KEKE-3310 file (N, C-alpha, C; in steps of 0.2 Angstrom, whole numbers, plus 5000, padded with zeros to 4 digits):
npx = (5004:5006:5022:5024:5008:5008:5005:5014:5027:5032:5043:5039:5027:5037:5047:5037:5031:5042:5041:5034:5036:5042:5042:5032:5039:5045:5036:5028:5039:5047:5038:5028:5016:5001:5001:4992:4994:4980:4974:4978:4968:4957:4962:4961:4970:4972:4987:4991:4983:4986:4988)
npy = (5552:5534:5527:5512:5512:5511:5503:5489:5483:5471:5456:5446:5450:5464:5456:5446:5458:5464:5452:5453:5463:5464:5452:5460:5467:5460:5455:5466:5473:5464:5457:5464:5467:5465:5469:5463:5464:5456:5462:5462:5462:5453:5442:5424:5413:5418:5426:5436:5445:5442:5453)
npz = (5632:5632:5626:5623:5617:5601:5587:5581:5571:5569:5563:5556:5545:5544:5536:5522:5519:5513:5504:5496:5489:5484:5473:5465:5461:5450:5442:5438:5431:5424:5415:5413:5419:5428:5444:5459:5475:5488:5502:5518:5526:5519:5516:5510:5512:5498:5491:5484:5466:5449:5430)
capx = (5003:5011:5023:5019:5000:5004:5006:5020:5028:5034:5047:5035:5026:5039:5047:5029:5033:5048:5041:5026:5038:5050:5036:5028:5042:5046:5029:5028:5045:5052:5034:5026:5008:4999:5001:4989:4992:4979:4978:4978:4960:4955:4968:4958:4972:4972:4990:4988:4980:4991:4983)
capy = (5543:5531:5525:5506:5511:5510:5499:5488:5482:5464:5457:5440:5455:5465:5449:5446:5463:5462:5447:5454:5470:5456:5450:5467:5472:5455:5454:5476:5476:5461:5452:5472:5466:5470:5464:5468:5458:5454:5463:5454:5456:5448:5437:5417:5404:5420:5433:5442:5442:5445:5450)
capz = (5630:5632:5618:5624:5616:5596:5585:5584:5563:5570:5559:5551:5543:5537:5529:5522:5519:5508:5498:5492:5484:5478:5465:5461:5456:5446:5438:5432:5427:5418:5414:5411:5421:5434:5451:5465:5484:5491:5509:5527:5530:5517:5513:5513:5506:5491:5495:5476:5457:5444:5428)
cpx = (5006:5019:5026:5014:5002:5006:5015:5023:5034:5036:5047:5035:5029:5041:5040:5029:5036:5045:5039:5029:5041:5045:5036:5032:5044:5042:5029:5035:5046:5043:5026:5017:5007:4998:4997:4988:4982:4978:4975:4974:4955:4957:4961:4962:4973:4979:4987:4984:4982:4985:4987)
cpy = (5538:5526:5518:5508:5510:5505:5496:5484:5478:5461:5453:5446:5459:5460:5448:5451:5464:5461:5450:5460:5467:5455:5455:5466:5469:5455:5462:5476:5471:5457:5461:5471:5463:5469:5467:5463:5460:5456:5460:5453:5457:5443:5430:5415:5412:5424:5438:5444:5447:5447:5452)
cpz = (5630:5627:5615:5622:5606:5594:5584:5577:5564:5559:5553:5548:5539:5535:5525:5516:5507:5501:5494:5488:5481:5474:5463:5459:5449:5441:5431:5430:5421:5414:5407:5414:5427:5439:5458:5471:5486:5501:5516:5529:5528:5511:5517:5507:5501:5492:5487:5465:5454:5436:5421)
residu = (UNK:UNK:UNK:UNK:UNK:UNK:UNK:UNK:UNK:UNK:UNK:UNK:UNK:UNK:UNK:UNK:UNK:UNK:UNK:UNK:UNK:UNK:UNK:UNK:UNK:UNK:UNK:UNK:UNK:UNK:UNK:UNK:UNK:UNK:UNK:UNK:UNK:UNK:UNK:UNK:UNK:UNK:UNK:UNK:UNK:UNK:UNK:UNK:UNK:UNK:UNK)
# end
């Protein structure tokens, strides 16, 4: 198996994941609300749900 056959964690995906983690921590820590991200395969302009 070649090293190139593994999926890459591209920088824009990494930046997006960091942003989601940042917002999630604020929502759950500061407001005590529930934050549920919408996974990329189900994303139609809606990035998360906050309850």
